[in-house]
MOPAC internal coordinates of N, CA, C and O (Angstrom, degrees):
PM7 1SCF
backbone

  N    0.0000 0     0.00 0     0.00 0    0    0    0
  C    1.4516 1     0.00 0     0.00 0    1    0    0
  C    1.5309 1   110.69 1     0.00 0    2    1    0
  O    1.2310 1   120.41 1   140.02 1    3    2    1
  N    1.3396 1   116.82 1   -39.98 1    3    2    1
  C    1.4577 1   121.15 1   179.67 1    5    3    2
  C    1.5346 1   111.14 1   -64.18 1    6    5    3
  O    1.2310 1   120.44 1   143.66 1    7    6    5
  N    1.3527 1   116.76 1   -36.34 1    7    6    5
  C    1.4617 1   120.76 1   178.52 1    9    7    6
  C    1.5220 1   111.13 1   -65.75 1   10    9    7
  O    1.2310 1   120.08 1   143.28 1   11   10    9
  N    1.3288 1   117.46 1   -36.72 1   11   10    9
  C    1.4669 1   121.65 1   178.23 1   13   11   10
  C    1.5219 1   109.96 1   -65.35 1   14   13   11
  O    1.2310 1   120.63 1   137.17 1   15   14   13
  N    1.3296 1   116.40 1   -42.83 1   15   14   13
  C    1.4672 1   119.93 1   178.47 1   17   15   14
  C    1.5236 1   110.55 1   -62.98 1   18   17   15
  O    1.2310 1   120.55 1   137.15 1   19   18   17
  N    1.3409 1   116.56 1   -42.85 1   19   18   17
  C    1.4646 1   120.07 1   177.84 1   21   19   18
  C    1.5270 1   111.12 1   -61.35 1   22   21   19
  O    1.2310 1   120.33 1   138.59 1   23   22   21
  N    1.3276 1   116.98 1   -41.41 1   23   22   21
  C    1.4549 1   120.68 1   179.06 1   25   23   22
  C    1.5258 1   110.88 1   -63.89 1   26   25   23
  O    1.2310 1   120.41 1   138.12 1   27   26   25
  N    1.3150 1   116.83 1   -41.88 1   27   26   25
  C    1.4670 1   120.96 1   176.98 1   29   27   26
  C    1.5268 1   110.75 1   -63.63 1   30   29   27
  O    1.2310 1   120.62 1   139.17 1   31   30   29
  N    1.3272 1   116.43 1   -40.83 1   31   30   29
  C    1.4701 1   120.55 1   177.55 1   33   31   30
  C    1.5290 1   110.94 1   -63.18 1   34   33   31
  O    1.2310 1   120.77 1   137.99 1   35   34   33
  N    1.3190 1   116.14 1   -42.01 1   35   34   33
  C    1.4617 1   120.27 1   179.62 1   37   35   34
  C    1.5249 1   110.60 1   -64.30 1   38   37   35
  O    1.2310 1   119.90 1   137.98 1   39   38   37
  N    1.3187 1   117.79 1   -42.02 1   39   38   37
  C    1.4689 1   120.97 1   178.22 1   41   39   38
  C    1.5222 1   110.69 1   -61.82 1   42   41   39
  O    1.2310 1   120.47 1   138.55 1   43   42   41
  N    1.3279 1   116.71 1   -41.45 1   43   42   41
  C    1.4671 1   120.92 1   178.87 1   45   43   42
  C    1.5288 1   110.36 1   -64.35 1   46   45   43
  O    1.2310 1   120.56 1   134.34 1   47   46   45
  N    1.3285 1   116.53 1   -45.66 1   47   46   45
  C    1.4619 1   120.86 1   179.60 1   49   47   46
  C    1.5302 1   111.51 1   -64.27 1   50   49   47
  O    1.2310 1   120.69 1   142.37 1   51   50   49
  N    1.3234 1   116.29 1   -37.63 1   51   50   49
  C    1.4594 1   120.82 1   178.13 1   53   51   50
  C    1.5194 1   110.82 1   -59.39 1   54   53   51
  O    1.2310 1   120.61 1   134.05 1   55   54   53
  N    1.3258 1   116.44 1   -45.95 1   55   54   53
  C    1.4636 1   121.04 1   179.05 1   57   55   54
  C    1.5190 1   111.28 1   -63.72 1   58   57   55
  O    1.2310 1   120.62 1   142.19 1   59   58   57
  N    1.3180 1   116.43 1   -37.81 1   59   58   57
  C    1.4615 1   121.34 1  -176.04 1   61   59   58
  C    1.5313 1   113.42 1   -76.34 1   62   61   59
  O    1.2310 1   119.98 1   142.51 1   63   62   61
  N    1.3294 1   117.65 1   -37.49 1   63   62   61
  C    1.4620 1   120.34 1  -169.22 1   65   63   62
  C    1.5266 1   116.48 1  -110.97 1   66   65   63
  O    1.2310 1   118.93 1   153.78 1   67   66   65
  N    1.3086 1   119.64 1   -26.22 1   67   66   65
  C    1.4674 1   120.34 1  -176.71 1   69   67   66
  C    1.5244 1   109.80 1   -85.75 1   70   69   67
  O    1.2310 1   120.91 1   -94.92 1   71   70   69
  N    1.3359 1   115.87 1    85.08 1   71   70   69
  C    1.4612 1   121.44 1  -172.87 1   73   71   70
  C    1.5213 1   114.76 1  -117.84 1   74   73   71
  O    1.2310 1   119.43 1   165.66 1   75   74   73
  N    1.3092 1   118.69 1   -14.34 1   75   74   73
  C    1.4593 1   120.48 1  -174.97 1   77   75   74
  C    1.5243 1   111.91 1   -67.96 1   78   77   75
  O    1.2310 1   120.16 1   134.64 1   79   78   77
  N    1.3096 1   117.30 1   -45.36 1   79   78   77
  C    1.4611 1   121.55 1   179.59 1   81   79   78
  C    1.5169 1   110.10 1   -97.25 1   82   81   79
  O    1.2310 1   121.41 1   -46.45 1   83   82   81
  N    1.3350 1   114.92 1   133.55 1   83   82   81
  C    1.4597 1   121.04 1   177.07 1   85   83   82
  C    1.5272 1   107.41 1  -120.40 1   86   85   83
  O    1.2310 1   119.67 1   -39.19 1   87   86   85
  N    1.3426 1   118.23 1   140.81 1   87   86   85
  C    1.4684 1   119.44 1   179.65 1   89   87   86
  C    1.5306 1   111.22 1   -58.72 1   90   89   87
  O    1.2310 1   120.72 1   -43.92 1   91   90   89
  N    1.3189 1   116.23 1   136.08 1   91   90   89
  C    1.4691 1   120.92 1   176.37 1   93   91   90
  C    1.5191 1   108.52 1   -70.05 1   94   93   91
  O    1.2310 1   120.69 1   -39.28 1   95   94   93
  N    1.3180 1   116.28 1   140.72 1   95   94   93
  C    1.4614 1   120.70 1  -175.52 1   97   95   94
  C    1.5235 1   112.79 1   -69.13 1   98   97   95
  O    1.2310 1   120.10 1   144.97 1   99   98   97
  N    1.3128 1   117.42 1   -35.03 1   99   98   97
  C    1.4606 1   120.01 1  -172.36 1  101   99   98
  C    1.5277 1   115.13 1  -111.07 1  102  101   99
  O    1.2310 1   119.81 1  -176.51 1  103  102  101
  N    1.3234 1   117.98 1     3.49 1  103  102  101
  C    1.4608 1   120.33 1  -179.72 1  105  103  102
  C    1.5218 1   110.97 1  -133.38 1  106  105  103
  O    1.2310 1   121.15 1   -51.15 1  107  106  105
  N    1.3124 1   115.41 1   128.85 1  107  106  105
  C    1.4571 1   120.79 1   177.59 1  109  107  106
  C    1.5316 1   109.23 1   -75.03 1  110  109  107
  O    1.2310 1   120.66 1   -35.13 1  111  110  109
  N    1.3141 1   116.34 1   144.87 1  111  110  109
  C    1.4665 1   122.99 1   179.03 1  113  111  110
  C    1.5284 1   112.61 1    57.75 1  114  113  111
  O    1.2310 1   120.57 1  -147.22 1  115  114  113
  N    1.3233 1   116.51 1    32.78 1  115  114  113
  C    1.4559 1   121.84 1   178.07 1  117  115  114
  C    1.5274 1   108.20 1  -133.98 1  118  117  115
  O    1.2310 1   120.66 1   -36.00 1  119  118  117
  N    1.3241 1   116.34 1   144.00 1  119  118  117
  C    1.4619 1   120.95 1  -176.24 1  121  119  118
  C    1.5208 1   110.46 1  -127.99 1  122  121  119
  O    1.2310 1   121.07 1   -18.14 1  123  122  121
  N    1.3272 1   115.55 1   161.86 1  123  122  121
  C    1.4584 1   121.31 1   175.74 1  125  123  122
  C    1.5260 1   109.17 1  -122.50 1  126  125  123
  O    1.2310 1   121.24 1   -29.12 1  127  126  125
  N    1.3235 1   115.23 1   150.88 1  127  126  125
  C    1.4642 1   122.05 1   173.04 1  129  127  126
  C    1.5259 1   106.56 1  -122.20 1  130  129  127
  O    1.2310 1   120.33 1   -43.51 1  131  130  129
  N    1.3107 1   116.97 1   136.49 1  131  130  129
  C    1.4618 1   121.65 1  -174.77 1  133  131  130
  C    1.5252 1   111.49 1   -93.03 1  134  133  131
  O    1.2310 1   121.22 1   -43.82 1  135  134  133
  N    1.3208 1   115.27 1   136.18 1  135  134  133
  C    1.4605 1   122.22 1   172.64 1  137  135  134
  C    1.5218 1   106.35 1  -120.59 1  138  137  135
  O    1.2310 1   120.39 1   -56.82 1  139  138  137
  N    1.3309 1   116.86 1   123.18 1  139  138  137
  C    1.4621 1   120.76 1  -178.98 1  141  139  138
  C    1.5197 1   110.09 1   -90.11 1  142  141  139
  O    1.2310 1   120.92 1   -49.72 1  143  142  141
  N    1.3238 1   115.85 1   130.28 1  143  142  141
  C    1.4589 1   122.34 1   176.76 1  145  143  142
  C    1.5210 1   108.79 1  -130.30 1  146  145  143
  O    1.2310 1   120.83 1   -21.68 1  147  146  145
  N    1.3250 1   116.01 1   158.32 1  147  146  145
  C    1.4614 1   121.05 1  -179.06 1  149  147  146
  C    1.5206 1   112.41 1   -72.29 1  150  149  147
  O    1.2310 1   120.80 1   140.04 1  151  150  149
  N    1.3436 1   116.07 1   -39.96 1  151  150  149
  C    1.4617 1   120.20 1  -176.52 1  153  151  150
  C    1.5289 1   109.16 1  -164.93 1  154  153  151
  O    1.2310 1   120.82 1     3.14 1  155  154  153
  N    1.3323 1   116.03 1  -176.86 1  155  154  153
  C    1.4595 1   120.21 1  -179.71 1  157  155  154
  C    1.5272 1   112.14 1   -62.23 1  158  157  155
  O    1.2310 1   120.35 1   145.22 1  159  158  157
  N    1.3184 1   116.94 1   -34.78 1  159  158  157
  C    1.4620 1   119.92 1   179.73 1  161  159  158
  C    1.5309 1   110.83 1   -62.16 1  162  161  159
  O    1.2310 1   120.66 1   134.83 1  163  162  161
  N    1.3379 1   116.34 1   -45.17 1  163  162  161
  C    1.4662 1   118.80 1   179.14 1  165  163  162
  C    1.5246 1   110.52 1   -65.01 1  166  165  163
  O    1.2310 1   119.92 1   141.47 1  167  166  165
  N    1.3226 1   117.76 1   -38.53 1  167  166  165
  C    1.4655 1   120.65 1   175.97 1  169  167  166
  C    1.5243 1   110.09 1   -59.78 1  170  169  167
  O    1.2310 1   120.78 1   136.34 1  171  170  169
  N    1.3300 1   116.11 1   -43.66 1  171  170  169
  C    1.4597 1   120.02 1   177.07 1  173  171  170
  C    1.5151 1   111.89 1   -61.13 1  174  173  171
  O    1.2310 1   120.53 1   139.36 1  175  174  173
  N    1.3324 1   116.60 1   -40.64 1  175  174  173
  C    1.4697 1   120.98 1   177.78 1  177  175  174
  C    1.5225 1   111.15 1   -63.19 1  178  177  175
  O    1.2310 1   120.35 1   138.41 1  179  178  177
  N    1.3162 1   116.93 1   -41.59 1  179  178  177
  C    1.4667 1   120.89 1   178.65 1  181  179  178
  C    1.5216 1   109.66 1   -60.44 1  182  181  179
  O    1.2310 1   120.80 1   131.20 1  183  182  181
  N    1.3200 1   116.07 1   -48.80 1  183  182  181
  C    1.4670 1   120.14 1  -177.65 1  185  183  182
  C    1.5244 1   111.21 1   -64.04 1  186  185  183
  O    1.2310 1   119.91 1   133.15 1  187  186  185
  N    1.3372 1   117.77 1   -46.85 1  187  186  185
  C    1.4674 1   119.53 1  -178.25 1  189  187  186
  C    1.5252 1   111.57 1   -66.71 1  190  189  187
  O    1.2310 1   120.16 1   143.64 1  191  190  189
  N    1.3238 1   117.30 1   -36.36 1  191  190  189
  C    1.4680 1   119.73 1   177.79 1  193  191  190
  C    1.5231 1   111.19 1   -66.23 1  194  193  191
  O    1.2310 1   120.00 1   142.33 1  195  194  193
  N    1.3198 1   117.60 1   -37.67 1  195  194  193
  C    1.4649 1   120.39 1   176.43 1  197  195  194
  C    1.5258 1   110.35 1   -63.95 1  198  197  195
  O    1.2310 1   120.80 1   137.12 1  199  198  197
  N    1.3292 1   116.08 1   -42.88 1  199  198  197
  C    1.4614 1   119.66 1   178.39 1  201  199  198
  C    1.5275 1   111.37 1   -62.97 1  202  201  199
  O    1.2310 1   120.19 1   135.96 1  203  202  201
  N    1.3184 1   117.25 1   -44.04 1  203  202  201
  C    1.4681 1   121.24 1   178.75 1  205  203  202
  C    1.5215 1   111.08 1   -61.23 1  206  205  203
  O    1.2310 1   120.87 1   138.37 1  207  206  205
  N    1.3252 1   115.93 1   -41.63 1  207  206  205
  C    1.4572 1   120.19 1   179.58 1  209  207  206
  C    1.5263 1   110.74 1   -62.83 1  210  209  207
  O    1.2310 1   120.53 1   139.72 1  211  210  209
  N    1.3185 1   116.59 1   -40.28 1  211  210  209
  C    1.4618 1   120.70 1   177.48 1  213  211  210
  C    1.5252 1   111.14 1   -65.44 1  214  213  211
  O    1.2310 1   120.53 1   138.85 1  215  214  213
  N    1.3340 1   116.58 1   -41.15 1  215  214  213
  C    1.4690 1   120.47 1   177.88 1  217  215  214
  C    1.5256 1   110.08 1   -60.01 1  218  217  215
  O    1.2310 1   120.67 1   133.37 1  219  218  217
  N    1.3265 1   116.33 1   -46.63 1  219  218  217
  C    1.4709 1   119.72 1   179.48 1  221  219  218
  C    1.5219 1   111.42 1   -61.50 1  222  221  219
  O    1.2310 1   120.83 1   138.82 1  223  222  221
  N    1.3155 1   116.01 1   -41.18 1  223  222  221
  C    1.4656 1   119.42 1  -179.72 1  225  223  222
  C    1.5257 1   110.72 1   -63.73 1  226  225  223
  O    1.2310 1   120.76 1   142.15 1  227  226  225
  N    1.3146 1   116.14 1   -37.85 1  227  226  225
  C    1.4635 1   119.80 1   179.99 1  229  227  226
  C    1.5261 1   112.42 1   -72.85 1  230  229  227
  O    1.2310 1   120.54 1   143.27 1  231  230  229
  N    1.3095 1   116.57 1   -36.73 1  231  230  229
  C    1.4651 1   120.07 1  -175.28 1  233  231  230
  C    1.5216 1   113.78 1   -93.31 1  234  233  231
  O    1.2310 1   119.67 1   162.91 1  235  234  233
  N    1.3060 1   118.24 1   -17.09 1  235  234  233
  C    1.4680 1   122.94 1  -179.04 1  237  235  234
  C    1.5264 1   112.74 1    57.41 1  238  237  235
  O    1.2310 1   120.66 1  -147.81 1  239  238  237
  N    1.3268 1   116.34 1    32.19 1  239  238  237
  C    1.4613 1   120.21 1   179.04 1  241  239  238
  C    1.5202 1   108.56 1  -131.08 1  242  241  239
  O    1.2310 1   120.05 1   -88.20 1  243  242  241
  N    1.3126 1   117.51 1    91.80 1  243  242  241
  C    1.4569 1   122.01 1  -176.00 1  245  243  242
  C    1.5176 1   113.43 1   -59.20 1  246  245  243
  O    1.2310 1   119.81 1   144.47 1  247  246  245
  N    1.2957 1   117.96 1   -35.53 1  247  246  245
  C    1.4605 1   121.16 1  -173.96 1  249  247  246
  C    1.5225 1   113.52 1   -78.74 1  250  249  247
  O    1.2310 1   119.03 1   164.78 1  251  250  249
  N    1.2983 1   119.45 1   -15.22 1  251  250  249
  C    1.4581 1   122.08 1  -170.22 1  253  251  250
  C    1.5311 1   112.94 1   -60.39 1  254  253  251
  O    1.2310 1   119.46 1   131.79 1  255  254  253
  N    1.3228 1   118.64 1   -48.21 1  255  254  253
  C    1.4622 1   120.57 1  -178.09 1  257  255  254
  C    1.5206 1   110.93 1   -70.10 1  258  257  255
  O    1.2310 1   120.09 1   131.58 1  259  258  257
  N    1.3227 1   117.43 1   -48.42 1  259  258  257
  C    1.4629 1   120.13 1  -174.80 1  261  259  258
  C    1.5278 1   112.95 1   -67.54 1  262  261  259
  O    1.2310 1   119.39 1   157.88 1  263  262  261
  N    1.3278 1   118.77 1   -22.12 1  263  262  261
  C    1.4612 1   120.92 1   178.17 1  265  263  262
  C    1.5203 1   112.05 1   -73.15 1  266  265  263
  O    1.2310 1   120.03 1   148.74 1  267  266  265
  N    1.3188 1   117.55 1   -31.26 1  267  266  265
  C    1.4601 1   119.72 1  -175.94 1  269  267  266
  C    1.5197 1   111.87 1   -72.93 1  270  269  267
  O    1.2310 1   119.94 1   136.54 1  271  270  269
  N    1.3239 1   117.71 1   -43.46 1  271  270  269
  C    1.4666 1   121.86 1   178.50 1  273  271  270
  C    1.5201 1   108.51 1  -149.40 1  274  273  271
  O    1.2310 1   120.89 1   -41.64 1  275  274  273
  N    1.3092 1   115.89 1   138.36 1  275  274  273
  C    1.4669 1   120.35 1  -178.35 1  277  275  274
  C    1.5277 1   111.77 1   -64.41 1  278  277  275
  O    1.2310 1   119.89 1   147.73 1  279  278  277
  N    1.3510 1   117.81 1   -32.27 1  279  278  277
  C    1.4683 1   120.22 1  -178.85 1  281  279  278
  C    1.5210 1   112.30 1   -78.41 1  282  281  279
  O    1.2310 1   120.11 1  -175.87 1  283  282  281
  N    1.3214 1   117.40 1     4.13 1  283  282  281
  C    1.4577 1   121.87 1   179.55 1  285  283  282
  C    1.5290 1   112.83 1   -92.87 1  286  285  283
  O    1.2310 1   120.13 1  -178.62 1  287  286  285
  N    1.3267 1   117.35 1     1.38 1  287  286  285
  C    1.4633 1   118.87 1  -178.61 1  289  287  286
  C    1.5274 1   110.18 1   -65.66 1  290  289  287
  O    1.2310 1   120.92 1   -26.61 1  291  290  289
  N    1.3028 1   115.84 1   153.39 1  291  290  289
  C    1.4678 1   121.81 1  -177.00 1  293  291  290
  C    1.5160 1   109.76 1   -87.62 1  294  293  291
  O    1.2310 1   120.87 1   -50.43 1  295  294  293
  N    1.3103 1   115.94 1   129.57 1  295  294  293
  C    1.4604 1   122.20 1   177.97 1  297  295  294
  C    1.5318 1   107.98 1   -86.03 1  298  297  295
  O    1.2310 1   120.77 1   -91.40 1  299  298  297
  N    1.3127 1   116.14 1    88.60 1  299  298  297
  C    1.4646 1   122.09 1  -176.28 1  301  299  298
  C    1.5270 1   110.89 1   -63.09 1  302  301  299
  O    1.2310 1   119.72 1   142.11 1  303  302  301
  N    1.3324 1   118.14 1   -37.89 1  303  302  301
  C    1.4692 1   121.20 1   179.54 1  305  303  302
  C    1.5224 1   110.66 1   -60.17 1  306  305  303
  O    1.2310 1   120.27 1   138.40 1  307  306  305
  N    1.3224 1   117.09 1   -41.60 1  307  306  305
  C    1.4642 1   120.74 1   178.73 1  309  307  306
  C    1.5227 1   110.94 1   -63.73 1  310  309  307
  O    1.2310 1   120.61 1   138.41 1  311  310  309
  N    1.3360 1   116.44 1   -41.59 1  311  310  309
  C    1.4629 1   120.16 1   178.65 1  313  311  310
  C    1.5291 1   110.98 1   -63.31 1  314  313  311
  O    1.2310 1   120.32 1   138.84 1  315  314  313
  N    1.3235 1   117.00 1   -41.16 1  315  314  313
  C    1.4655 1   120.65 1   179.51 1  317  315  314
  C    1.5239 1   111.17 1   -67.04 1  318  317  315
  O    1.2310 1   119.79 1   144.77 1  319  318  317
  N    1.3307 1   118.01 1   -35.23 1  319  318  317
  C    1.4629 1   120.95 1   176.33 1  321  319  318
  C    1.5229 1   110.74 1   -62.36 1  322  321  319
  O    1.2310 1   120.26 1   138.38 1  323  322  321
  N    1.3279 1   117.10 1   -41.62 1  323  322  321
  C    1.4653 1   120.93 1   178.33 1  325  323  322
  C    1.5205 1   110.32 1   -64.80 1  326  325  323
  O    1.2310 1   120.52 1   136.52 1  327  326  325
  N    1.3251 1   116.62 1   -43.48 1  327  326  325
  C    1.4690 1   120.06 1   178.33 1  329  327  326
  C    1.5257 1   110.38 1   -59.67 1  330  329  327
  O    1.2310 1   119.93 1   137.83 1  331  330  329
  N    1.3314 1   117.73 1   -42.17 1  331  330  329
  C    1.4668 1   120.78 1   178.02 1  333  331  330
  C    1.5196 1   111.74 1   -61.40 1  334  333  331
  O    1.2310 1   120.16 1   141.01 1  335  334  333
  N    1.3335 1   117.30 1   -38.99 1  335  334  333
  C    1.4599 1   120.32 1   178.43 1  337  335  334
  C    1.5204 1   111.33 1   -65.06 1  338  337  335
  O    1.2310 1   120.45 1   145.24 1  339  338  337
  N    1.3171 1   116.75 1   -34.76 1  339  338  337
  C    1.4612 1   121.05 1  -177.55 1  341  339  338
  C    1.5252 1   113.18 1   -85.33 1  342  341  339
  O    1.2310 1   120.13 1   164.61 1  343  342  341
  N    1.3236 1   117.35 1   -15.39 1  343  342  341
  C    1.4638 1   120.89 1  -177.27 1  345  343  342
  C    1.5291 1   110.05 1   -66.19 1  346  345  343
  O    1.2310 1   119.87 1   -58.58 1  347  346  345
  N    1.3164 1   117.85 1   121.42 1  347  346  345
  C    1.4718 1   121.54 1  -173.45 1  349  347  346
  C    1.5328 1   113.69 1   -83.99 1  350  349  347
  O    1.2310 1   120.07 1  -114.14 1  351  350  349
  N    1.3193 1   117.46 1    65.86 1  351  350  349
  C    1.4606 1   121.44 1  -177.93 1  353  351  350
  C    1.5289 1   111.97 1   -60.93 1  354  353  351
  O    1.2310 1   120.00 1   139.44 1  355  354  353
  N    1.3352 1   117.60 1   -40.56 1  355  354  353
  C    1.4675 1   120.21 1   177.82 1  357  355  354
  C    1.5209 1   111.32 1   -58.89 1  358  357  355
  O    1.2310 1   120.71 1   141.67 1  359  358  357
  N    1.3323 1   116.24 1   -38.33 1  359  358  357
  C    1.4511 1   119.81 1  -179.55 1  361  359  358
  C    1.5278 1   111.54 1   -67.78 1  362  361  359
  O    1.2310 1   120.21 1   145.48 1  363  362  361
  N    1.3143 1   117.20 1   -34.52 1  363  362  361
  C    1.4628 1   119.86 1   176.02 1  365  363  362
  C    1.5278 1   110.84 1   -67.07 1  366  365  363
  O    1.2310 1   120.65 1   141.30 1  367  366  365
  N    1.3131 1   116.37 1   -38.70 1  367  366  365
  C    1.4635 1   120.24 1   175.96 1  369  367  366
  C    1.5314 1   110.04 1   -63.61 1  370  369  367
  O    1.2310 1   120.84 1   140.44 1  371  370  369
  N    1.3251 1   116.01 1   -39.56 1  371  370  369
  C    1.4646 1   121.44 1   176.63 1  373  371  370
  C    1.5273 1   110.58 1   -58.33 1  374  373  371
  O    1.2310 1   120.48 1   134.15 1  375  374  373
  N    1.3198 1   116.69 1   -45.85 1  375  374  373
  C    1.4641 1   120.15 1   179.58 1  377  375  374
  C    1.5236 1   111.51 1   -61.22 1  378  377  375
  O    1.2310 1   120.26 1   143.00 1  379  378  377
  N    1.3190 1   117.11 1   -37.00 1  379  378  377
  C    1.4658 1   120.35 1   176.72 1  381  379  378
  C    1.5229 1   110.88 1   -64.24 1  382  381  379
  O    1.2310 1   120.88 1   138.30 1  383  382  381
  N    1.3278 1   115.91 1   -41.70 1  383  382  381
  C    1.4697 1   120.23 1   179.06 1  385  383  382
  C    1.5315 1   110.80 1   -65.08 1  386  385  383
  O    1.2310 1   120.05 1   138.34 1  387  386  385
  N    1.3171 1   117.50 1   -41.66 1  387  386  385
  C    1.4689 1   121.65 1   178.20 1  389  387  386
  C    1.5198 1   110.04 1   -62.48 1  390  389  387
  O    1.2310 1   120.41 1   137.71 1  391  390  389
  N    1.3202 1   116.82 1   -42.29 1  391  390  389
  C    1.4715 1   120.69 1   179.23 1  393  391  390
  C    1.5206 1   111.08 1   -58.18 1  394  393  391
  O    1.2310 1   120.39 1   141.51 1  395  394  393
  N    1.3347 1   116.85 1   -38.49 1  395  394  393
  C    1.4650 1   120.31 1   179.32 1  397  395  394
  C    1.5270 1   111.62 1   -68.12 1  398  397  395
  O    1.2310 1   120.13 1   149.99 1  399  398  397
  N    1.3302 1   117.35 1   -30.01 1  399  398  397
  C    1.4649 1   120.70 1   179.56 1  401  399  398
  C    1.5204 1   112.22 1   -72.89 1  402  401  399
  O    1.2310 1   120.79 1   149.57 1  403  402  401
  N    1.3190 1   116.10 1   -30.43 1  403  402  401
  C    1.4658 1   120.65 1  -173.96 1  405  403  402
  C    1.4953 1   112.17 1   -81.87 1  406  405  403
  O    1.2310 1   120.10 1   180.00 1  407  406  405

């Protein structure tokens, strides 16, 4: 009986806290995570900044991109905002709740 109650509690907690990933509509066993942007321009900035960051990581030369054009600098604040949106804080809270049940 106690195991049934725990299972019911886990199902309730799952519904309440597991919100970062949503099932993909057209693919089985695949999920989506939402990133909120103001408009297409900001989405473009997010994508280009991620690409620039990857280029820098691969080349180990921070100055290379910014020397070619001033508008090529990486918007670190924008990247951190995206990371915050993707950070699954609800899921961490869920894990804490599960730990208390066990």
